[in-house]
N, C-alpha and C positions, 0 to 999 in steps of 0.2 A: 692691458691687463695683462699681468704675467701668469701663465699658465703651469702648473705643477706636474711636472713628470716623475717618474720612479727614479731615485736617489741615485746617482752614480758614486757615492763615496761613501764613507763611515761604516760603521760594523752592519754584518749581514744580517738580514731581518727574512722574516717569511714572506716569501713572493718573489726573493730577488732572485735571478739567475746566476750560477756560480760555476765558473771553470775549474774541475777538477785533474789535475796531472799529476799521472803515478808516478813510479820506478824507473818506468821505460820508457817516459816521454809521451804515453799515451795520454790524450784530453779524454774528460767527458763533460757534456753540459747539464747540467740539472735545474729544474725549479724548487728553492726551497720550501717545506711545510712542514709545521708542527708534529715531530712525529712520524715522518716520514725518513727512509730509509734507502741506501743508494748501494745496488748487490752489483758484486761480481764474481768470478772465479774465487778471486783472493780474500773473499770476507765481505762483511757489511760493515757502511761507514752510517753513521746514525745523522740525521741531518740537525737534530738539536746540538751535534757536537761543532756544528758550522754555525748556526744562528748564535748572534752577539760575539762574534770573534770579528776580528779587525781583519778588514781585505788584505791580502797578500799573508794570510797565517799557515802553516802548517799543521795538519789535522790527522788525526790514527785512527785507523779502523780497530776491529773486534780482533783481528788478527795482527795488530801491530803494523801495518801497512803504512806508510807514510803517503798524506796526497797534499800536494802545495794547491790551497782556494785561491783562486782570483775571480773576481766581479771581470765578466767578458768585458773586452772594449769593442765600440762599433765596428772595428775591422774583425775581429771575433766572430761577431754575430753577423756581419753581412756574409760572410764566406761559410756560416753552417746554418742558416736558415733556409726557411723552405724555399723552393724555387719554381715559380710558373716559365721565366723564362730567363735566357742567360742573364748573370748579371753584371755591372761595370764594376769590376776588379779596384780594391781601394786605391792601388797605384792612380789609375786614369781619374777616379774621383776627384784626387787629391790635384790632380793636375787640373783637372776642371774647374775647381773651387777658385784655386789661382790664377789661372789664363784667362778665365773668363771673370773674374775679380768679384766673385760674391761676397758682397758685404751686408752688416748688421741691418736690417731694415729694407733688403732691397726686395722688389717686386719682381719674382722670377714664374718665367713660366716653363716647364718640361713638358715636352712630347716622347709619348715611349716608355709608361712608367714601368713598365716588366716585372720586377718583384718587388721592388721598392729600393732595391740598394742605394741610387742615387739621390731618391727623394730624402732619405736619412741625413745623407750629408749635407743634401741644401738645406733643410729644414733648421740643423745645427749652425751652420752659416750665417742665414738671415735673421736668427733669433727670432725673439717675441712679437717684435715690431716689424717684421717683413711679411710678406705672404708668397703662397706657393702655389700656382697654378698649375697643376699634373693634368694631363690628356692623354687618352690611352683607345685606342680603337676596340680591344674586347674587356668584356666585363669580367671574364674570366681572370685576366691577369690583374686588373683593379681591385678584385677580393682579395689576391695573393699578397699583392701590396700593401692593401689597409690591414691586413691581419698583420704582416710582418713591422710595420711602422707601429702601431699600438703594443706587437707583442716586444718590442724592446724599448718606447718610451711608458708604457704602460698606462695611457692613455690617449685618443685621437686628438690630433693639433687642431686649435681652433683657427688656424692660419693656414690652413691647407684644404685644396677642394681638389676633386677629383671629378673629370667631365668626360663622359663616355662620347666616342664620335671622334669622327676627322678634323684635325687640326685647321686645315683649309679652309672647314665649313663651320666652324664651332669657337674658334677664335674670337672672331669679333664678337659674339655673342655674349662671352666671358670677360673680357678683357677691351676698355677703351682705348681707343687710338693713341697712339703716343705715350701710354703709361707704364710699358714694360722696361725695369731696368736690362733685364737680363732674358736672354731667350735660349735654352738648351735644349737640341732637339738628338734624339737616340732611334732613330728610324731607316727603314731601306732606303727611301727616297725621298731626303730633306728638302732636295732642290723644288720638290712640288709646292710646298708650302712657303718658298720664299717672300710671295707679295704679301700675305697675310702676315708673315711676319715681318717684315717691312712698315707695315701699318700701325702695328702694335708696340714697335720699339719705341723708345724715348730717342731723337738725337744723341748721338756719342753713347749709345746703348750697345750694348754686347752681344750678336749672335753665335754660338757654340755649336759646330755639329760633330756628332760621334758616330763615326763611321769605320766599317770591317774593313774593306778593300779599295786597292790603288784605283779602279776605275771610278767606283762612289767617288772618292777625292777629288780625283781629277774631273767628273761631273760637275758635283757641284761646286767647286771653286769657279768653274767658267760660268756655271748659271748666277753665284753671286756678281761675279763679275760684269755679268751681262745686264743685270737688274739696274746697274748705275746709281744703286741706293747703298752700295757699302764702299769702307776703303779695302784694300788690296787685302785679299785673305791670307792668313799665314796658318800653315799647317806644320804638325809634327807628331812624334809616337813619343812612347814613354815605355823604356825597357830595365827592369832592376834586376840586377846580379846581387844575389847575397853573398858572402863568405865566410868561410869558415878558420875561426881564431880558437888557436889552443895551444899554448905554447910557442914555441917554434913552427908548428902545423900551420904556418897561415897560406890560404889558398883558394881560388872562388868555388864557392858550393859547386856541386856536380848538377843541381838541377835551378832551373830561374824560370822566371816570370817575361817570356818574350813578347811579341807582338799580340795584342788582346785587341788593338784599334787605333785610328787616328785622330787628330783632335785639329778642328781646323775654326778658327777664329775671326770676324772683321765687325767692323763697328757700323752703325748705321749712320749716314750722312744725315746733316740739316736739309730741310727739303728745300730743292731748288740748289743745292751746291752739288757742282762737278769736280770727281776728282779728278787732278792732274794725271795726264796720259803718261805711264811710263812706258819705256824703251825695251821692249823684249824679243828675243828671239822667236820668226813665227816656228807654230807647231799645230799639231792635230790637235782640234778642240771639236770635231764635229763626232756626236754617238749617234748610236741607232740602239734599238730594242735589245738587239741581238748582245751587243756589247756588255748590257746592263745585266741581263739575262744569265751571260756565260761568270759572272761574279755574284750570282745570287745565294745564300747558303744551300737551299737544296741544291744548285751546280755545283756547289762545293763539298757535297757529300754530308751537309750537317742534317741532322733529323728533327723533323719537326715536331712540336711538341702536340701529343694528342690531347683531344678534348677530355676522356679519361683523367688522363694523370693532371689535367690544370685541374680539374674539380676536385681531385685528390691532394692535391697541396693547397689548393685553396681553403678546402676543411680544414687541415692541419696548421694552416698559418691562422686562419679563425678560432680554432682550439686555445694556440698559443694566446692571440688577442684576450680570448676572452680571460683565460689563467689570469694575465697580468691585469686586468681590469677589474678582477673580482678581489686579487691580492691586495691591488692599490687600494682599492674601496673598505676592504677590511684594516687593513693598516689604518687609513683614514679617522675609522670607526674605533678604533682601540686608541688611538691619539686623542680624540675628544671626549671619549670616557676615562680617560686618565685625568684630562683637565678640569 
């Protein structure tokens, strides 16, 4: 059954999120309401002046200030949505969709929901016929993720479920052995889940790990090789550099999105299959707990998200989701009345 989400095209309607760009390039995102107003120090812009206009229109405030009104893309939403944990950037999400070959109708397992950024990309890729099983250890993160997903789509997807708990212990309770097409792991120690993932994946299915540090990358690669259940792992990172192009002034941007994480992919072998041995140079492959601890986010100086901030972010995301579902319900009611 096809599920109806908030429309992503056509004229602006009440309940739509709109990205307003002013003369200096500053962007503000508002949710349209009948009779609503957008206030700045340069005047007032009426929501009614936007409602009914086509996407990408230029609207004018009471002080004749022009604003470009655009419906936010998923990339825009992800970069500005409430965060309980660090998000997977759009550049990495795009690579994950491609490298893991996420296809319409796929049965996907995602572990480490965070703020729901990757969940939105995966849901879009698998379509209505696919199913996304998400796993998260902390309920606070799942609240933020659910609020963000509903806030963007306007309704909670019926083909998405979140399980609270450790993937190692809960995956077998939710996913039948050999039925998952793809598994995406975004966690500190993905090597701890390889046995459970091996059981869940269908032969030929893809395992993709998103990891932050070099020692994590090395350890999970060796652990995957050690299981004997996967093809040779392939690793990469994605770095994007924008360019300034204005007349003859053509140069790289002064700022760029550099390293955010590594992607490692491997495919599940058929039961009983033995991967042909590859010749490689000898190297150190043994790890100690000290090796891993030296590269944890805390050891690198990253601040842990406090419980208080998580609860606040969860309330904000839930409020956005409630507003989205309320607007969608009002819109449906109005359309039914018109008919």
